[in-house]
C-alpha angles and dihedrals in degrees: 000000000000123000119248114265091232128028128177111195122194090331115188131181122186126180124199134013111230096046102007122202117216107212099170121027121191090323119185125195136168124190121186122218110270094016126130115217124184118203115201135175144120122308110275094025092119101258095135091042090056093048092049091052092050086057097042092246089121133028124234121233087229139342133061141272112204118196115191090335096315124113097228095198088057088064124094118253095259090048090053089050090052090050091052092049096046106032110021134061121194129207120182133191088247104047098227093210118167103257097209095053130075124247089259093050092048091054092045093052099088090051092049090049088053089054098253111149121249091243090063098033098052100058090047093049090049090053093050092049089049088052091056092047100257103114090126095049103056096117097042120108120226093261089060094053132080120247091259092049091050090052091049089053087052090051090049091050091049094053100032094102094042097248119197092231136026118203110202121190110197091323092177098033095103097042135088115255096260095048091042090055090052092053090046091051091047093053093048091049090051089051092052097041100041103023090238111169112233128202108182131187108202146154089200106106093195091052092047091050090058092062124092090241137016118208124187120214111215131156091356096305138089121244 
């Protein structure tokens, strides 16, 4: 029996000293390779905090996150950065595109950071943007794109290097229902076609229902 791709073990996150707030309390999570998991819960429950810790963007107060058998918080900072670049794609509610770069350049950026030459990175980025329906918008900067187009660029950037997992934090939360449904459909197609593992934080019940599992974060734990 294979080990889960991602495991959170007794994960705790506490903020503050005088009157500390425990956001996550002995939280356990297992995500299988190729699975889609939706995490729901009230605002402020710690959903984004959990997602950030799964991707090493935040540190737990205690506990472990194990990725493919490796305790990621036992890695050095540069090793965590390498893990993020090679294995993890991030999608946020607010796309976080680089405003001075075109859609094509934004999608190429993770490859360039990895050290892949432009000659190899550019054709691949073009193909990914074509896959998300943006063939005609390659040279447009984020300010020249609609909200839905910007989010599709963000999706393309997240999956451009074929990560094993995509962590998506309210990826449709800032979009109108029609555009949000398009982004949802795109992510689920990428999961089916490329076996990309998805962990999605969402308030969108329809989006959550399309996942293999729905977990609710309450009182610092998943149910």
